[in-house]
Structure formats: C-alpha cells, structure tokens
mmJSON file of the N, C-alpha and C atoms, coordinates in Angstrom:
{"data_MODEL":{"atom_site":{
"group_PDB":["ATOM","ATOM","ATOM","ATOM","ATOM","ATOM","ATOM","ATOM","ATOM","ATOM","ATOM","ATOM","ATOM","ATOM","ATOM","ATOM","ATOM","ATOM","ATOM","ATOM","ATOM","ATOM","ATOM","ATOM","ATOM","ATOM","ATOM","ATOM","ATOM","ATOM","ATOM","ATOM","ATOM","ATOM","ATOM","ATOM","ATOM","ATOM","ATOM","ATOM","ATOM","ATOM","ATOM","ATOM","ATOM","ATOM","ATOM","ATOM","ATOM","ATOM","ATOM","ATOM","ATOM","ATOM","ATOM","ATOM","ATOM","ATOM","ATOM","ATOM","ATOM","ATOM","ATOM","ATOM","ATOM","ATOM","ATOM","ATOM","ATOM","ATOM","ATOM","ATOM","ATOM","ATOM","ATOM","ATOM","ATOM","ATOM","ATOM","ATOM","ATOM","ATOM","ATOM","ATOM","ATOM","ATOM","ATOM","ATOM","ATOM","ATOM","ATOM","ATOM","ATOM","ATOM","ATOM","ATOM","ATOM","ATOM","ATOM","ATOM","ATOM","ATOM","ATOM","ATOM","ATOM","ATOM","ATOM","ATOM","ATOM","ATOM","ATOM","ATOM","ATOM","ATOM","ATOM","ATOM","ATOM","ATOM","ATOM","ATOM","ATOM","ATOM","ATOM","ATOM","ATOM","ATOM","ATOM","ATOM","ATOM","ATOM","ATOM","ATOM","ATOM","ATOM","ATOM","ATOM","ATOM","ATOM","ATOM","ATOM","ATOM","ATOM","ATOM","ATOM","ATOM","ATOM","ATOM","ATOM","ATOM","ATOM","ATOM","ATOM","ATOM","ATOM","ATOM","ATOM","ATOM","ATOM","ATOM","ATOM","ATOM","ATOM","ATOM","ATOM","ATOM","ATOM","ATOM","ATOM","ATOM","ATOM","ATOM","ATOM","ATOM","ATOM","ATOM","ATOM","ATOM","ATOM","ATOM","ATOM","ATOM","ATOM","ATOM","ATOM","ATOM","ATOM","ATOM","ATOM","ATOM","ATOM","ATOM","ATOM","ATOM","ATOM","ATOM","ATOM","ATOM","ATOM","ATOM","ATOM","ATOM","ATOM","ATOM","ATOM","ATOM","ATOM","ATOM","ATOM","ATOM","ATOM","ATOM","ATOM","ATOM","ATOM","ATOM","ATOM","ATOM","ATOM","ATOM","ATOM","ATOM","ATOM","ATOM","ATOM","ATOM","ATOM","ATOM","ATOM","ATOM","ATOM","ATOM","ATOM","ATOM","ATOM","ATOM","ATOM","ATOM","ATOM","ATOM","ATOM","ATOM","ATOM","ATOM"],
"id":[1,2,3,4,5,6,7,8,9,10,11,12,13,14,15,16,17,18,19,20,21,22,23,24,25,26,27,28,29,30,31,32,33,34,35,36,37,38,39,40,41,42,43,44,45,46,47,48,49,50,51,52,53,54,55,56,57,58,59,60,61,62,63,64,65,66,67,68,69,70,71,72,73,74,75,76,77,78,79,80,81,82,83,84,85,86,87,88,89,90,91,92,93,94,95,96,97,98,99,100,101,102,103,104,105,106,107,108,109,110,111,112,113,114,115,116,117,118,119,120,121,122,123,124,125,126,127,128,129,130,131,132,133,134,135,136,137,138,139,140,141,142,143,144,145,146,147,148,149,150,151,152,153,154,155,156,157,158,159,160,161,162,163,164,165,166,167,168,169,170,171,172,173,174,175,176,177,178,179,180,181,182,183,184,185,186,187,188,189,190,191,192,193,194,195,196,197,198,199,200,201,202,203,204,205,206,207,208,209,210,211,212,213,214,215,216,217,218,219,220,221,222,223,224,225,226,227,228,229,230,231,232,233,234,235,236,237,238,239,240,241,242,243],
"type_symbol":["N","C","C","N","C","C","N","C","C","N","C","C","N","C","C","N","C","C","N","C","C","N","C","C","N","C","C","N","C","C","N","C","C","N","C","C","N","C","C","N","C","C","N","C","C","N","C","C","N","C","C","N","C","C","N","C","C","N","C","C","N","C","C","N","C","C","N","C","C","N","C","C","N","C","C","N","C","C","N","C","C","N","C","C","N","C","C","N","C","C","N","C","C","N","C","C","N","C","C","N","C","C","N","C","C","N","C","C","N","C","C","N","C","C","N","C","C","N","C","C","N","C","C","N","C","C","N","C","C","N","C","C","N","C","C","N","C","C","N","C","C","N","C","C","N","C","C","N","C","C","N","C","C","N","C","C","N","C","C","N","C","C","N","C","C","N","C","C","N","C","C","N","C","C","N","C","C","N","C","C","N","C","C","N","C","C","N","C","C","N","C","C","N","C","C","N","C","C","N","C","C","N","C","C","N","C","C","N","C","C","N","C","C","N","C","C","N","C","C","N","C","C","N","C","C","N","C","C","N","C","C","N","C","C","N","C","C","N","C","C","N","C","C"],
"label_atom_id":["N","CA","C","N","CA","C","N","CA","C","N","CA","C","N","CA","C","N","CA","C","N","CA","C","N","CA","C","N","CA","C","N","CA","C","N","CA","C","N","CA","C","N","CA","C","N","CA","C","N","CA","C","N","CA","C","N","CA","C","N","CA","C","N","CA","C","N","CA","C","N","CA","C","N","CA","C","N","CA","C","N","CA","C","N","CA","C","N","CA","C","N","CA","C","N","CA","C","N","CA","C","N","CA","C","N","CA","C","N","CA","C","N","CA","C","N","CA","C","N","CA","C","N","CA","C","N","CA","C","N","CA","C","N","CA","C","N","CA","C","N","CA","C","N","CA","C","N","CA","C","N","CA","C","N","CA","C","N","CA","C","N","CA","C","N","CA","C","N","CA","C","N","CA","C","N","CA","C","N","CA","C","N","CA","C","N","CA","C","N","CA","C","N","CA","C","N","CA","C","N","CA","C","N","CA","C","N","CA","C","N","CA","C","N","CA","C","N","CA","C","N","CA","C","N","CA","C","N","CA","C","N","CA","C","N","CA","C","N","CA","C","N","CA","C","N","CA","C","N","CA","C","N","CA","C","N","CA","C","N","CA","C","N","CA","C","N","CA","C","N","CA","C","N","CA","C","N","CA","C","N","CA","C"],
"label_alt_id":[null,null,null,null,null,null,null,null,null,null,null,null,null,null,null,null,null,null,null,null,null,null,null,null,null,null,null,null,null,null,null,null,null,null,null,null,null,null,null,null,null,null,null,null,null,null,null,null,null,null,null,null,null,null,null,null,null,null,null,null,null,null,null,null,null,null,null,null,null,null,null,null,null,null,null,null,null,null,null,null,null,null,null,null,null,null,null,null,null,null,null,null,null,null,null,null,null,null,null,null,null,null,null,null,null,null,null,null,null,null,null,null,null,null,null,null,null,null,null,null,null,null,null,null,null,null,null,null,null,null,null,null,null,null,null,null,null,null,null,null,null,null,null,null,null,null,null,null,null,null,null,null,null,null,null,null,null,null,null,null,null,null,null,null,null,null,null,null,null,null,null,null,null,null,null,null,null,null,null,null,null,null,null,null,null,null,null,null,null,null,null,null,null,null,null,null,null,null,null,null,null,null,null,null,null,null,null,null,null,null,null,null,null,null,null,null,null,null,null,null,null,null,null,null,null,null,null,null,null,null,null,null,null,null,null,null,null,null,null,null,null,null,null],
"label_comp_id":["MET","MET","MET","GLU","GLU","GLU","ALA","ALA","ALA","VAL","VAL","VAL","LYS","LYS","LYS","GLN","GLN","GLN","GLN","GLN","GLN","LYS","LYS","LYS","GLY","GLY","GLY","LYS","LYS","LYS","ILE","ILE","ILE","ASP","ASP","ASP","PRO","PRO","PRO","GLU","GLU","GLU","LYS","LYS","LYS","THR","THR","THR","MET","MET","MET","GLU","GLU","GLU","ILE","ILE","ILE","PHE","PHE","PHE","ARG","ARG","ARG","ASN","ASN","ASN","TRP","TRP","TRP","LYS","LYS","LYS","ASN","ASN","ASN","PRO","PRO","PRO","ASP","ASP","ASP","SER","SER","SER","PRO","PRO","PRO","ARG","ARG","ARG","GLY","GLY","GLY","PRO","PRO","PRO","THR","THR","THR","ALA","ALA","ALA","ILE","ILE","ILE","ASP","ASP","ASP","PRO","PRO","PRO","GLU","GLU","GLU","THR","THR","THR","ARG","ARG","ARG","ASP","ASP","ASP","LEU","LEU","LEU","VAL","VAL","VAL","GLN","GLN","GLN","ASN","ASN","ASN","GLU","GLU","GLU","TYR","TYR","TYR","LEU","LEU","LEU","GLY","GLY","GLY","GLU","GLU","GLU","VAL","VAL","VAL","ARG","ARG","ARG","LYS","LYS","LYS","VAL","VAL","VAL","GLY","GLY","GLY","GLY","GLY","GLY","GLN","GLN","GLN","LEU","LEU","LEU","ALA","ALA","ALA","ASN","ASN","ASN","VAL","VAL","VAL","GLU","GLU","GLU","LEU","LEU","LEU","GLU","GLU","GLU","THR","THR","THR","VAL","VAL","VAL","ALA","ALA","ALA","THR","THR","THR","ALA","ALA","ALA","ILE","ILE","ILE","LYS","LYS","LYS","ASP","ASP","ASP","PRO","PRO","PRO","TRP","TRP","TRP","LYS","LYS","LYS","GLU","GLU","GLU","LEU","LEU","LEU","GLN","GLN","GLN","LYS","LYS","LYS","LYS","LYS","LYS","LYS","LYS","LYS"],
"label_asym_id":["A","A","A","A","A","A","A","A","A","A","A","A","A","A","A","A","A","A","A","A","A","A","A","A","A","A","A","A","A","A","A","A","A","A","A","A","A","A","A","A","A","A","A","A","A","A","A","A","A","A","A","A","A","A","A","A","A","A","A","A","A","A","A","A","A","A","A","A","A","A","A","A","A","A","A","A","A","A","A","A","A","A","A","A","A","A","A","A","A","A","A","A","A","A","A","A","A","A","A","A","A","A","A","A","A","A","A","A","A","A","A","A","A","A","A","A","A","A","A","A","A","A","A","A","A","A","A","A","A","A","A","A","A","A","A","A","A","A","A","A","A","A","A","A","A","A","A","A","A","A","A","A","A","A","A","A","A","A","A","A","A","A","A","A","A","A","A","A","A","A","A","A","A","A","A","A","A","A","A","A","A","A","A","A","A","A","A","A","A","A","A","A","A","A","A","A","A","A","A","A","A","A","A","A","A","A","A","A","A","A","A","A","A","A","A","A","A","A","A","A","A","A","A","A","A","A","A","A","A","A","A","A","A","A","A","A","A","A","A","A","A","A","A"],
"label_entity_id":["1","1","1","1","1","1","1","1","1","1","1","1","1","1","1","1","1","1","1","1","1","1","1","1","1","1","1","1","1","1","1","1","1","1","1","1","1","1","1","1","1","1","1","1","1","1","1","1","1","1","1","1","1","1","1","1","1","1","1","1","1","1","1","1","1","1","1","1","1","1","1","1","1","1","1","1","1","1","1","1","1","1","1","1","1","1","1","1","1","1","1","1","1","1","1","1","1","1","1","1","1","1","1","1","1","1","1","1","1","1","1","1","1","1","1","1","1","1","1","1","1","1","1","1","1","1","1","1","1","1","1","1","1","1","1","1","1","1","1","1","1","1","1","1","1","1","1","1","1","1","1","1","1","1","1","1","1","1","1","1","1","1","1","1","1","1","1","1","1","1","1","1","1","1","1","1","1","1","1","1","1","1","1","1","1","1","1","1","1","1","1","1","1","1","1","1","1","1","1","1","1","1","1","1","1","1","1","1","1","1","1","1","1","1","1","1","1","1","1","1","1","1","1","1","1","1","1","1","1","1","1","1","1","1","1","1","1","1","1","1","1","1","1"],
"label_seq_id":[1,1,1,2,2,2,3,3,3,4,4,4,5,5,5,6,6,6,7,7,7,8,8,8,9,9,9,10,10,10,11,11,11,12,12,12,13,13,13,14,14,14,15,15,15,16,16,16,17,17,17,18,18,18,19,19,19,20,20,20,21,21,21,22,22,22,23,23,23,24,24,24,25,25,25,26,26,26,27,27,27,28,28,28,29,29,29,30,30,30,31,31,31,32,32,32,33,33,33,34,34,34,35,35,35,36,36,36,37,37,37,38,38,38,39,39,39,40,40,40,41,41,41,42,42,42,43,43,43,44,44,44,45,45,45,46,46,46,47,47,47,48,48,48,49,49,49,50,50,50,51,51,51,52,52,52,53,53,53,54,54,54,55,55,55,56,56,56,57,57,57,58,58,58,59,59,59,60,60,60,61,61,61,62,62,62,63,63,63,64,64,64,65,65,65,66,66,66,67,67,67,68,68,68,69,69,69,70,70,70,71,71,71,72,72,72,73,73,73,74,74,74,75,75,75,76,76,76,77,77,77,78,78,78,79,79,79,80,80,80,81,81,81],
"pdbx_PDB_ins_code":[null,null,null,null,null,null,null,null,null,null,null,null,null,null,null,null,null,null,null,null,null,null,null,null,null,null,null,null,null,null,null,null,null,null,null,null,null,null,null,null,null,null,null,null,null,null,null,null,null,null,null,null,null,null,null,null,null,null,null,null,null,null,null,null,null,null,null,null,null,null,null,null,null,null,null,null,null,null,null,null,null,null,null,null,null,null,null,null,null,null,null,null,null,null,null,null,null,null,null,null,null,null,null,null,null,null,null,null,null,null,null,null,null,null,null,null,null,null,null,null,null,null,null,null,null,null,null,null,null,null,null,null,null,null,null,null,null,null,null,null,null,null,null,null,null,null,null,null,null,null,null,null,null,null,null,null,null,null,null,null,null,null,null,null,null,null,null,null,null,null,null,null,null,null,null,null,null,null,null,null,null,null,null,null,null,null,null,null,null,null,null,null,null,null,null,null,null,null,null,null,null,null,null,null,null,null,null,null,null,null,null,null,null,null,null,null,null,null,null,null,null,null,null,null,null,null,null,null,null,null,null,null,null,null,null,null,null,null,null,null,null,null,null],
"Cartn_x":[96.306,95.586,94.538,94.802,94.303,95.061,96.118,96.726,96.4,95.604,95.257,94.057,93.015,92.073,92.032,92.298,92.67,93.805,94.087,94.916,94.075,92.924,92.067,92.558,93.632,94.245,95.857,95.595,96.438,97.829,98.877,99.902,101.014,101.218,102.17,103.123,104.593,104.731,105.202,105.004,104.924,103.767,102.73,101.627,101.552,102.011,101.956,102.802,103.311,105.306,103.859,103.47,102.712,100.985,100.959,99.455,99.659,101.259,101.618,102.093,102.721,103.491,102.463,101.127,100.284,99.251,99.175,98.589,98.37,97.047,96.354,95.383,95.29,94.126,93.683,92.869,92.458,91.837,91.56,91.239,91.494,92.669,93.716,93.706,93.863,93.764,95.031,95.89,96.888,96.613,95.104,95.027,95.262,95.3,95.769,96.703,97.116,98.013,99.21,99.82,100.22,101.493,102.09,103.482,104.219,105.101,105.527,106.563,106.1,106.252,107.574,108.66,109.51,110.6,110.257,111.263,110.833,109.381,108.445,108.4,108.427,108.29,106.692,106.537,104.944,104.977,103.993,103.674,102.399,102.683,101.335,101.487,100.098,100.482,101.137,101.182,102.216,101.106,100.737,99.94,100.306,100.097,100.17,99.177,99.267,98.645,98.638,97.954,98.019,97.288,97.053,96.351,95.244,94.094,93.517,92.271,91.482,90.521,89.04,88.861,87.595,86.567,85.289,84.592,84.94,85.824,86.475,87.341,87.703,88.774,89.435,91.117,92.292,92.019,92.191,92.308,93.395,93.95,94.572,93.752,93.582,93.328,94.032,93.766,94.669,93.958,95.345,95.063,95.426,96.173,96.282,97.381,96.885,98.229,99.125,100.208,101.714,102.203,102.431,102.652,101.3,101.66,100.62,101.623,101.539,101.812,103.539,104.311,105.397,105.859,106.934,108.071,108.92,109.676,110.122,111.321,111.705,112.628,114.061,114.027,115.201,115.968,115.531,116.154,116.726,116.139,116.011,117.725,117.506,118.676,120.074,119.95,120.442,121.225,120.593,121.023,122.031,121.566,122.587,124.18,124.252,125.567,126.247],
"Cartn_y":[103.89,103.832,104.23,105.305,106.171,105.58,105.129,104.588,103.198,102.895,101.228,101.555,102.152,102.781,103.335,103.779,104.601,103.732,102.766,101.601,100.457,100.419,99.502,98.022,98.185,96.905,96.5,96.82,96.65,98.079,97.927,98.467,98.789,99.741,99.552,101.455,100.82,101.67,103.107,102.968,104.287,105.318,104.814,105.311,105.661,105.005,104.896,106.645,106.386,107.455,108.435,109.237,109.958,110.416,109.614,109.631,110.253,109.767,110.58,112.173,111.904,113.669,114.287,113.944,115.159,114.691,114.067,113.744,114.614,115.188,116.285,115.559,115.621,115.328,116.62,116.992,118.048,117.699,116.596,116.744,115.418,115.262,114.065,114.414,113.614,113.837,114.945,115.186,116.03,117.21,117.764,118.65,118.856,119.945,119.189,119.196,117.962,117.505,117.474,117.486,117.102,116.3,116.018,115.871,116.754,117.26,118.351,117.4,117.442,117.004,117.098,117.552,117.965,117.719,117.416,116.561,115.35,115.039,114.214,114.471,115.548,115.567,116.039,115.991,115.729,117.228,117.683,119.424,120.027,120.043,120.313,121.449,121.293,122.403,122.066,123.291,122.937,123.795,122.925,123.412,123.359,124.308,124.583,124.032,122.748,122.541,122.027,121.694,121.229,119.66,119.106,117.981,118.859,118.4,118.886,117.798,118.074,117.234,117.922,117.025,117.489,116.416,116.588,116.1,114.202,114.796,113.617,112.65,113.25,112.575,112.787,112.93,113.913,113.383,114.82,115.123,116.075,115.997,117.11,118.35,119.275,120.631,121.388,121.62,123.153,124.042,124.891,126.448,126.992,126.978,127.773,126.904,127.721,127.183,127.974,127.45,128.633,128.628,127.537,127.555,127.026,127.122,126.648,125.857,124.848,124.567,124.37,123.798,123.607,122.396,122.06,121.206,120.616,119.764,119.122,120.388,121.208,121.938,121.384,120.221,119.86,119.744,119.112,119.301,120.59,121.28,123.341,123.033,123.127,123.024,122.321,121.231,120.62,121.001,121.68,121.895,122.995,123.791,125.377,125.32,123.549,123.081,123.337],
"Cartn_z":[98.549,98.441,96.906,96.803,95.304,94.313,94.311,92.851,92.986,93.98,93.265,93.039,93.275,93.179,91.823,91.095,89.607,89.031,89.677,88.446,88.573,89.064,89.551,89.72,90.874,91.435,90.602,88.981,88.218,88.567,89.651,90.082,88.624,87.67,87.007,87.778,87.896,88.761,88.083,87.233,86.828,86.624,86.056,87.103,87.731,88.896,90.481,90.869,90.153,90.27,90.067,88.573,88.122,88.669,89.389,90.013,91.591,91.951,93.18,92.713,91.67,91.648,91.696,91.63,91.625,92.612,93.712,94.57,96.083,95.984,97.273,98.059,99.263,100.378,101.122,100.752,101.567,102.87,103.075,104.273,104.877,104.64,106.026,106.936,107.908,109.187,109.993,109.163,109.299,108.712,108.318,107.412,106.14,105.21,104.315,103.433,102.425,102.54,100.771,100.648,98.853,99.195,98.381,97.74,96.537,97.02,96.248,94.958,93.903,92.439,91.93,92.465,92.585,93.561,94.501,95.957,96.59,96.186,96.946,98.052,98.51,100.084,100.565,101.694,102.337,102.187,101.992,102.505,102.873,104.288,105.076,105.959,106.955,107.392,108.965,109.638,110.849,111.839,112.87,114.196,115.219,116.221,117.309,118.472,119.331,120.241,121.302,122.001,123.28,123.69,124.984,125.506,126.337,126.406,127.52,127.627,129.017,129.314,128.018,127.968,127.061,127.044,127.894,128.145,129.177,129.735,130.563,130.425,128.695,128.148,127.629,127.81,126.999,125.629,124.912,123.821,122.943,122.211,121.31,120.746,121.121,120.647,119.946,118.976,117.919,118.234,118.546,119.035,117.952,116.964,115.963,114.819,113.339,112.326,111.993,112.759,112.949,111.612,110.47,108.973,108.206,107.149,106.086,104.32,104.345,103.15,103.13,104.222,104.585,104.306,103.809,103.873,105.118,104.606,106.168,105.984,107.412,107.656,107.307,108.052,107.891,106.831,105.592,104.381,103.849,104.035,104.245,104.817,106.393,106.91,106.507,105.606,105.239,103.884,103.322,101.605,102.098,103.654,103.704,104.669,104.905,105.321,104.213],
"occupancy":[1.0,1.0,1.0,1.0,1.0,1.0,1.0,1.0,1.0,1.0,1.0,1.0,1.0,1.0,1.0,1.0,1.0,1.0,1.0,1.0,1.0,1.0,1.0,1.0,1.0,1.0,1.0,1.0,1.0,1.0,1.0,1.0,1.0,1.0,1.0,1.0,1.0,1.0,1.0,1.0,1.0,1.0,1.0,1.0,1.0,1.0,1.0,1.0,1.0,1.0,1.0,1.0,1.0,1.0,1.0,1.0,1.0,1.0,1.0,1.0,1.0,1.0,1.0,1.0,1.0,1.0,1.0,1.0,1.0,1.0,1.0,1.0,1.0,1.0,1.0,1.0,1.0,1.0,1.0,1.0,1.0,1.0,1.0,1.0,1.0,1.0,1.0,1.0,1.0,1.0,1.0,1.0,1.0,1.0,1.0,1.0,1.0,1.0,1.0,1.0,1.0,1.0,1.0,1.0,1.0,1.0,1.0,1.0,1.0,1.0,1.0,1.0,1.0,1.0,1.0,1.0,1.0,1.0,1.0,1.0,1.0,1.0,1.0,1.0,1.0,1.0,1.0,1.0,1.0,1.0,1.0,1.0,1.0,1.0,1.0,1.0,1.0,1.0,1.0,1.0,1.0,1.0,1.0,1.0,1.0,1.0,1.0,1.0,1.0,1.0,1.0,1.0,1.0,1.0,1.0,1.0,1.0,1.0,1.0,1.0,1.0,1.0,1.0,1.0,1.0,1.0,1.0,1.0,1.0,1.0,1.0,1.0,1.0,1.0,1.0,1.0,1.0,1.0,1.0,1.0,1.0,1.0,1.0,1.0,1.0,1.0,1.0,1.0,1.0,1.0,1.0,1.0,1.0,1.0,1.0,1.0,1.0,1.0,1.0,1.0,1.0,1.0,1.0,1.0,1.0,1.0,1.0,1.0,1.0,1.0,1.0,1.0,1.0,1.0,1.0,1.0,1.0,1.0,1.0,1.0,1.0,1.0,1.0,1.0,1.0,1.0,1.0,1.0,1.0,1.0,1.0,1.0,1.0,1.0,1.0,1.0,1.0,1.0,1.0,1.0,1.0,1.0,1.0],
"B_iso_or_equiv":[0.0,0.0,0.0,0.0,0.0,0.0,0.0,0.0,0.0,0.0,0.0,0.0,0.0,0.0,0.0,0.0,0.0,0.0,0.0,0.0,0.0,0.0,0.0,0.0,0.0,0.0,0.0,0.0,0.0,0.0,0.0,0.0,0.0,0.0,0.0,0.0,0.0,0.0,0.0,0.0,0.0,0.0,0.0,0.0,0.0,0.0,0.0,0.0,0.0,0.0,0.0,0.0,0.0,0.0,0.0,0.0,0.0,0.0,0.0,0.0,0.0,0.0,0.0,0.0,0.0,0.0,0.0,0.0,0.0,0.0,0.0,0.0,0.0,0.0,0.0,0.0,0.0,0.0,0.0,0.0,0.0,0.0,0.0,0.0,0.0,0.0,0.0,0.0,0.0,0.0,0.0,0.0,0.0,0.0,0.0,0.0,0.0,0.0,0.0,0.0,0.0,0.0,0.0,0.0,0.0,0.0,0.0,0.0,0.0,0.0,0.0,0.0,0.0,0.0,0.0,0.0,0.0,0.0,0.0,0.0,0.0,0.0,0.0,0.0,0.0,0.0,0.0,0.0,0.0,0.0,0.0,0.0,0.0,0.0,0.0,0.0,0.0,0.0,0.0,0.0,0.0,0.0,0.0,0.0,0.0,0.0,0.0,0.0,0.0,0.0,0.0,0.0,0.0,0.0,0.0,0.0,0.0,0.0,0.0,0.0,0.0,0.0,0.0,0.0,0.0,0.0,0.0,0.0,0.0,0.0,0.0,0.0,0.0,0.0,0.0,0.0,0.0,0.0,0.0,0.0,0.0,0.0,0.0,0.0,0.0,0.0,0.0,0.0,0.0,0.0,0.0,0.0,0.0,0.0,0.0,0.0,0.0,0.0,0.0,0.0,0.0,0.0,0.0,0.0,0.0,0.0,0.0,0.0,0.0,0.0,0.0,0.0,0.0,0.0,0.0,0.0,0.0,0.0,0.0,0.0,0.0,0.0,0.0,0.0,0.0,0.0,0.0,0.0,0.0,0.0,0.0,0.0,0.0,0.0,0.0,0.0,0.0,0.0,0.0,0.0,0.0,0.0,0.0],
"pdbx_formal_charge":[null,null,null,null,null,null,null,null,null,null,null,null,null,null,null,null,null,null,null,null,null,null,null,null,null,null,null,null,null,null,null,null,null,null,null,null,null,null,null,null,null,null,null,null,null,null,null,null,null,null,null,null,null,null,null,null,null,null,null,null,null,null,null,null,null,null,null,null,null,null,null,null,null,null,null,null,null,null,null,null,null,null,null,null,null,null,null,null,null,null,null,null,null,null,null,null,null,null,null,null,null,null,null,null,null,null,null,null,null,null,null,null,null,null,null,null,null,null,null,null,null,null,null,null,null,null,null,null,null,null,null,null,null,null,null,null,null,null,null,null,null,null,null,null,null,null,null,null,null,null,null,null,null,null,null,null,null,null,null,null,null,null,null,null,null,null,null,null,null,null,null,null,null,null,null,null,null,null,null,null,null,null,null,null,null,null,null,null,null,null,null,null,null,null,null,null,null,null,null,null,null,null,null,null,null,null,null,null,null,null,null,null,null,null,null,null,null,null,null,null,null,null,null,null,null,null,null,null,null,null,null,null,null,null,null,null,null,null,null,null,null,null,null],
"auth_seq_id":[1,1,1,2,2,2,3,3,3,4,4,4,5,5,5,6,6,6,7,7,7,8,8,8,9,9,9,10,10,10,11,11,11,12,12,12,13,13,13,14,14,14,15,15,15,16,16,16,17,17,17,18,18,18,19,19,19,20,20,20,21,21,21,22,22,22,23,23,23,24,24,24,25,25,25,26,26,26,27,27,27,28,28,28,29,29,29,30,30,30,31,31,31,32,32,32,33,33,33,34,34,34,35,35,35,36,36,36,37,37,37,38,38,38,39,39,39,40,40,40,41,41,41,42,42,42,43,43,43,44,44,44,45,45,45,46,46,46,47,47,47,48,48,48,49,49,49,50,50,50,51,51,51,52,52,52,53,53,53,54,54,54,55,55,55,56,56,56,57,57,57,58,58,58,59,59,59,60,60,60,61,61,61,62,62,62,63,63,63,64,64,64,65,65,65,66,66,66,67,67,67,68,68,68,69,69,69,70,70,70,71,71,71,72,72,72,73,73,73,74,74,74,75,75,75,76,76,76,77,77,77,78,78,78,79,79,79,80,80,80,81,81,81],
"auth_comp_id":["MET","MET","MET","GLU","GLU","GLU","ALA","ALA","ALA","VAL","VAL","VAL","LYS","LYS","LYS","GLN","GLN","GLN","GLN","GLN","GLN","LYS","LYS","LYS","GLY","GLY","GLY","LYS","LYS","LYS","ILE","ILE","ILE","ASP","ASP","ASP","PRO","PRO","PRO","GLU","GLU","GLU","LYS","LYS","LYS","THR","THR","THR","MET","MET","MET","GLU","GLU","GLU","ILE","ILE","ILE","PHE","PHE","PHE","ARG","ARG","ARG","ASN","ASN","ASN","TRP","TRP","TRP","LYS","LYS","LYS","ASN","ASN","ASN","PRO","PRO","PRO","ASP","ASP","ASP","SER","SER","SER","PRO","PRO","PRO","ARG","ARG","ARG","GLY","GLY","GLY","PRO","PRO","PRO","THR","THR","THR","ALA","ALA","ALA","ILE","ILE","ILE","ASP","ASP","ASP","PRO","PRO","PRO","GLU","GLU","GLU","THR","THR","THR","ARG","ARG","ARG","ASP","ASP","ASP","LEU","LEU","LEU","VAL","VAL","VAL","GLN","GLN","GLN","ASN","ASN","ASN","GLU","GLU","GLU","TYR","TYR","TYR","LEU","LEU","LEU","GLY","GLY","GLY","GLU","GLU","GLU","VAL","VAL","VAL","ARG","ARG","ARG","LYS","LYS","LYS","VAL","VAL","VAL","GLY","GLY","GLY","GLY","GLY","GLY","GLN","GLN","GLN","LEU","LEU","LEU","ALA","ALA","ALA","ASN","ASN","ASN","VAL","VAL","VAL","GLU","GLU","GLU","LEU","LEU","LEU","GLU","GLU","GLU","THR","THR","THR","VAL","VAL","VAL","ALA","ALA","ALA","THR","THR","THR","ALA","ALA","ALA","ILE","ILE","ILE","LYS","LYS","LYS","ASP","ASP","ASP","PRO","PRO","PRO","TRP","TRP","TRP","LYS","LYS","LYS","GLU","GLU","GLU","LEU","LEU","LEU","GLN","GLN","GLN","LYS","LYS","LYS","LYS","LYS","LYS","LYS","LYS","LYS"],
"auth_asym_id":["A","A","A","A","A","A","A","A","A","A","A","A","A","A","A","A","A","A","A","A","A","A","A","A","A","A","A","A","A","A","A","A","A","A","A","A","A","A","A","A","A","A","A","A","A","A","A","A","A","A","A","A","A","A","A","A","A","A","A","A","A","A","A","A","A","A","A","A","A","A","A","A","A","A","A","A","A","A","A","A","A","A","A","A","A","A","A","A","A","A","A","A","A","A","A","A","A","A","A","A","A","A","A","A","A","A","A","A","A","A","A","A","A","A","A","A","A","A","A","A","A","A","A","A","A","A","A","A","A","A","A","A","A","A","A","A","A","A","A","A","A","A","A","A","A","A","A","A","A","A","A","A","A","A","A","A","A","A","A","A","A","A","A","A","A","A","A","A","A","A","A","A","A","A","A","A","A","A","A","A","A","A","A","A","A","A","A","A","A","A","A","A","A","A","A","A","A","A","A","A","A","A","A","A","A","A","A","A","A","A","A","A","A","A","A","A","A","A","A","A","A","A","A","A","A","A","A","A","A","A","A","A","A","A","A","A","A","A","A","A","A","A","A"],
"auth_atom_id":["N","CA","C","N","CA","C","N","CA","C","N","CA","C","N","CA","C","N","CA","C","N","CA","C","N","CA","C","N","CA","C","N","CA","C","N","CA","C","N","CA","C","N","CA","C","N","CA","C","N","CA","C","N","CA","C","N","CA","C","N","CA","C","N","CA","C","N","CA","C","N","CA","C","N","CA","C","N","CA","C","N","CA","C","N","CA","C","N","CA","C","N","CA","C","N","CA","C","N","CA","C","N","CA","C","N","CA","C","N","CA","C","N","CA","C","N","CA","C","N","CA","C","N","CA","C","N","CA","C","N","CA","C","N","CA","C","N","CA","C","N","CA","C","N","CA","C","N","CA","C","N","CA","C","N","CA","C","N","CA","C","N","CA","C","N","CA","C","N","CA","C","N","CA","C","N","CA","C","N","CA","C","N","CA","C","N","CA","C","N","CA","C","N","CA","C","N","CA","C","N","CA","C","N","CA","C","N","CA","C","N","CA","C","N","CA","C","N","CA","C","N","CA","C","N","CA","C","N","CA","C","N","CA","C","N","CA","C","N","CA","C","N","CA","C","N","CA","C","N","CA","C","N","CA","C","N","CA","C","N","CA","C","N","CA","C","N","CA","C","N","CA","C","N","CA","C","N","CA","C","N","CA","C"],
"pdbx_PDB_model_num":[1,1,1,1,1,1,1,1,1,1,1,1,1,1,1,1,1,1,1,1,1,1,1,1,1,1,1,1,1,1,1,1,1,1,1,1,1,1,1,1,1,1,1,1,1,1,1,1,1,1,1,1,1,1,1,1,1,1,1,1,1,1,1,1,1,1,1,1,1,1,1,1,1,1,1,1,1,1,1,1,1,1,1,1,1,1,1,1,1,1,1,1,1,1,1,1,1,1,1,1,1,1,1,1,1,1,1,1,1,1,1,1,1,1,1,1,1,1,1,1,1,1,1,1,1,1,1,1,1,1,1,1,1,1,1,1,1,1,1,1,1,1,1,1,1,1,1,1,1,1,1,1,1,1,1,1,1,1,1,1,1,1,1,1,1,1,1,1,1,1,1,1,1,1,1,1,1,1,1,1,1,1,1,1,1,1,1,1,1,1,1,1,1,1,1,1,1,1,1,1,1,1,1,1,1,1,1,1,1,1,1,1,1,1,1,1,1,1,1,1,1,1,1,1,1,1,1,1,1,1,1,1,1,1,1,1,1,1,1,1,1,1,1]
}}}
C-alpha cells in the first residue's frame, strides 16, 4: 500500500523495490517491522504470549518481548549446513 501511495497509483518496478528496500513500520500489528535492504527478510520482534480470558473473551496477551529486530532464524540455520 505504501508503494502505491508514494507513486500515486503509477507503479514502477524499480521505484517500488527502492521504496520497500527502506520500508519500516513502527506501528504494525506485529510491533516494529522493517525489511532488511540486503536480504529482503522481514525484521521484527519476537514475543512470548498466551491466550487468556479477558472481559469474558479469549485474547492473545503479550507476556514479554523475547528478542528485538530479528530476521527469520531458519535462513541463518540453513547457511550453517
């Protein structure tokens, strides 16, 4: 959506990649989120949570932030093989 807004609906592939190369969203539903410009990986926090009954309904409750600004650990594990 951000790329469409910045380009006013006229999408250019090169410009779109440049926009996403530097994309960050401090207020995403997953917390602070960014795209690593070199690997194109999503970088975000990792949270520990549990489901609790809140106000008579089940809800996800965040207990703590386990790690901040991490990339997909699967890729790092695959590099070591």
